[in-house]
C-alpha positions, -999 to 999 in steps of 0.1 A, spaced: -154 -835 -139 -156 -799 -148 -139 -776 -123 -168 -753 -120 -192 -781 -113 -169 -795 -87 -166 -762 -69 -204 -758 -70 -209 -793 -55 -183 -785 -28 -201 -752 -20 -234 -771 -19 -220 -797 5 -206 -770 27 -239 -752 28 -258 -784 37 -233 -790 65 -239 -755 78 -276 -760 76 -274 -793 96 -252 -775 121 -277 -747 125 -305 -772 132 -284 -795 154 -303 -788 187 -338 -784 171 -366 -807 184 -386 -813 153 -417 -823 173 -416 -790 192 -410 -771 160 -441 -786 144 -461 -780 175 -452 -743 174 -464 -738 138 -501 -732 147 -489 -704 170 -473 -684 142 -487 -649 138 -498 -653 101 -516 -619 102 -482 -603 95 -480 -621 61 -501 -594 43 -479 -564 54 -448 -586 46 -460 -591 10 -467 -553 6 -433 -544 19 -417 -570 -4 -434 -555 -34 -424 -520 -25 -388 -532 -20 -387 -547 -55 -402 -515 -70 -376 -493 -53 -348 -516 -65 -361 -514 -101 -363 -476 -99 -327 -475 -86 -315 -498 -115 -334 -475 -139 -311 -446 -128 -280 -463 -143 -297 -470 -177 -295 -441 -201 -323 -454 -224 -358 -449 -211 -373 -483 -200 -408 -489 -186 -406 -496 -149 -428 -527 -153 -402 -542 -177 -373 -536 -152 -394 -550 -124 -399 -583 -143 -362 -584 -152 -353 -578 -115 -374 -608 -105 -357 -629 -132 -323 -617 -118 -333 -629 -83 -343 -663 -97 -308 -667 -113 -291 -653 -82 -309 -680 -61 -302 -710 -83 -270 -702 -102 -237 -712 -85 -228 -675 -80 -241 -646 -60 -239 -623 -90 -252 -646 -117 -286 -629 -117 -270 -594 -120 -250 -605 -151 -282 -620 -166 -301 -588 -160 -274 -570 -180 -275 -596 -207 -313 -591 -211 -309 -554 -215 -285 -561 -244 -308 -587 -259 -337 -563 -260 -316 -535 -275 -320 -513 -244 -282 -509 -238 -249 -518 -251 -231 -548 -236 -209 -526 -214 -237 -504 -203 -260 -533 -196 -235 -552 -174 -222 -521 -157 -257 -508 -148 -263 -541 -130 -229 -538 -112 -236 -502 -102 -270 -513 -89 -255 -541 -68 -228 -517 -54 -254 -491 -46 -274 -518 -27 -244 -527 -6 -238 -490 2 -274 -487 14 -269 -518 35 -238 -504 51 -255 -470 58 -284 -487 76 -260 -510 95 -238 -481 107 -269 -461 119 -283 -492 136 -249 -498 154 -251 -462 168 -287 -467 180 -280 -501 196 -243 -501 206 -247 -529 231 -260 -553 204 -234 -540 180 -206 -548 204 -220 -582 213 -224 -593 176 -192 -576 163 -215 -558 138 -196 -525 138 -162 -541 131 -176 -561 102 -195 -532 87 -166 -508 90 -143 -534 72 -168 -539 44 -172 -501 41 -135 -497 37 -134 -524 10 -162 -507 -10 -145 -473 -7 -112 -488 -17 -127 -505 -48 -144 -472 -58 -112 -452 -53 -93 -478 -74 -117 -476 -102 -116 -438 -105 -78 -434 -97 -50 -430 -123 -36 -463 -112 -66 -480 -128 -56 -465 -161 -21 -480 -159 -35 -515 -151 -60 -513 -179 -34 -502 -204 -13 -532 -195 -42 -555 -199 -51 -540 -233 -14 -543 -244 -11 -580 -236 -24 -604 -262 -40 -628 -237 -59 -601 -218 -66 -577 -246 -102 -584 -250 -109 -584 -212 -89 -552 -209 -110 -534 -235 -142 -544 -217 -128 -534 -183 -117 -500 -197 -151 -493 -211 -168 -505 -178 -145 -483 -158 -153 -453 -180 -190 -458 -175 -185 -461 -137 -164 -430 -136 -191 -411 -154 -216 -422 -128 -194 -413 -99 -189 -378 -113 -227 -372 -112 -235 -362 -76 -272 -360 -82 -272 -395 -96 -252 -408 -66 -275 -391 -41 -306 -405 -58 -292 -440 -59 -280 -437 -22 -315 -425 -12 -332 -453 -30 -307 -478 -16 -314 -465 19 -352 -470 14 -346 -504 -1 -326 -516 29 -352 -501 53 -377 -523 35 -354 -554 38 -349 -549 75 -386 -543 80 -392 -576 62 -368 -594 86 -385 -577 116 -419 -589 104 -405 -624 101 -394 -622 137 -429 -611 147 -444 -640 128 -421 -665 145 -425 -649 180 -389 -638 184 -390 -610 209 -364 -585 194 -367 -548 189 -369 -531 156 -335 -514 159 -320 -547 170 -331 -563 137 -314 -535 119 -281 -545 135 -285 -582 128 -299 -583 93 -269 -566 76 -246 -592 91 -269 -620 78 -269 -604 43 -231 -600 43 -226 -636 54 -247 -648 24 -223 -629 1 -194 -650 12 -184 -674 -16 -182 -705 7 -216 -720 -1 -241 -722 -29 -258 -688 -28 -256 -686 10 -275 -718 16 -267 -730 52 -246 -699 59 -275 -675 60 -295 -699 82 -266 -705 106 -260 -667 109 -296 -660 115 -300 -686 143 -267 -677 160 -272 -639 159 -308 -642 172 -296 -664 200 -271 -637 210 -301 -614 216 -317 -639 239 -341 -655 214 -349 -691 221 -337 -718 196 -371 -727 181 -382 -691 172 -347 -684 158 -349 -715 136 -384 -705 124 -371 -670 115 -342 -686 95 -367 -709 77 -391 -680 70 -362 -660 55 -353 -689 32 -390 -694 22 -392 -657 14 -361 -658 -9 -375 -689 -26 -409 -673 -31 -393 -643 -48 -372 -667 -69 -404 -686 -80 -419 -653 -92 -387 -647 -111 -390 -682 -126 -425 -674 -138 -412 -642 -154 -384 -662 -170 -410 -686 -185 -426 -656 -202 -392 -645 -216 -407 -647 -251 -432 -620 -241 -403 -598 -230 -390 -599 -266 -420 -578 -276 -403 -549 -261 -395 -525 -289 -357 -519 -292 -346 -483 -289 -314 -468 -302 -285 -474 -278 -265 -444 -266 -229 -453 -259 -219 -421 -242 -223 -416 -205 -238 -439 -180 
């Protein structure tokens, strides 16, 4: 059996085990009986916030693409990226595919296309950490109880370390060694070009501030979506409490231990909500609503993918290889 397929199956099995563990104390009869009591009136604002969130993400991605691209095109590609992130055995598969589509349509070079997606993902993580840090200051008791501050500070250190490594002279030494060796020469050339594009972006303060601001707004939308889900399920938590919990849920989903966070996200949601005093059934309903939301966005992405031939009507524009 192919090694990648085996790893994907192991991740899927682990995710299913985590899902079963998260639902171990749930009474299905009580869960079904609580469905009519859900506050479905919050679905409409949830859909509006979800659309605004996707638009903000597309605008942020647009910042890292040097060639002018219609926002509607980027929005469709973003939905396609979410679809592949949901169903490919990797948390970044959709980001890679978005970059590939930019190359296919003549919008960007291969390096610029893939690097723009990487910068967009990193910018999103930065926004997540900013919201998490502010929320920990506003709700210190919940932050201590869940260990949120420790986790967020550790991830912040990792992101800062990665950024410092990319822009440091040490990166040049490593990349030169890669380019000199026959086995890693091709990879070294790509990494060198990608690092050059990333350095160009980092050296543009206005670009960084704009992306950070959009990331902050995007994460506010994400946390608001989660809070609306708690209102639908009847989980009695405060708005600022959801801002402490949700970054931890997102970070748990990025761990490469299950297939795209299946099971791990649900378990994290249930256990973190229970720490705030939320009963088991509403906590499970929030976890299921969160998974249903992710699948709904992925279905829209699948529809956009089916219309991929229509995306080919985009007129190619000359690719600029300088800058980011």
